[in-house]
N, C-alpha and C positions, 0 to 999 in steps of 0.2 A: 506495499501500500502505500502511497505518496507519505513524507513528507508532511503533518498539518500545518496548516498558515500559519506565519511568525506571529502574526499578531495572536493564536491561541497562548502561543509561551508567554509576550509580553500582558496582556489581558489574564490572564488566569483563569475568570471570573468563566467562559466560553469553555474550557477546555477542563473543569473541575466536575467531577462527577464521568462514568460510564460512557462514552461513546459507543452506539449502535450501528448497525443498519437498517435504515429506514425501511429505503423499496431498491430493491436490485432492479437495473434497466434495462442489461441485455439480455437474452437468451441463449443456448446453447446452440450453435450452427449461427449465429451474427457473423454479421463480419465489420467489422469495429474499425476507423480511421484513428490515426494521433490526434487527442485531444478531444473525443467524442465519449460523450460522460457513462460511467458505466453503472455507476451506486447513490444513492445520496446516502450518507451520513448525519445523523441529530445530536446533541447533548441536550443538554435540558436546557439552553438558551436558542443555539441556533443550529441551520443546517445547510450541509453545505455539501455541494455534487462531489464527483470525487471523476477528475478525465487519466485517459487511460493514455498510457506513455509509449507503445505502441500500438504499429496498425496490425494486421488479424483478424484468423477466424477465430470466433470465442468454440474450443473445445472442452473445457470444464469451467465450472463456477463452486469455490470450495469454499463459497459461504448464503449463510440464507440470511432472509428480513428478520429480523432480532435479533441478529447472532450482535454479540460488545467484540468489536478489534479492537487491537492493537497498533501502533504506529509497527510496518514493518509486514505486519500478518499479507499471507499469503489467498487474492482474493480468486483469481482465476487463471486459467492460464489460455494463450495463444498457441493456432499455428502460425506462424509468419508465412506471410504473405510471397 
């Protein structure tokens, strides 16, 4: 998973408490491009769309809505184009 935005560390209020997956925006078999949003994270105060850092075909999704996740967690597997 990408790093949390810098403002989360400096402010502290959004990053306090669990960070969980609100919604998965892709499905297995989807072709995605660099920068496409793949899921929405939520804390008690903010929702944040997470973009993908590589293009490819989604071959596996390793999380479900409601999961709590840490920075660096494996979210999905892509087959490179």
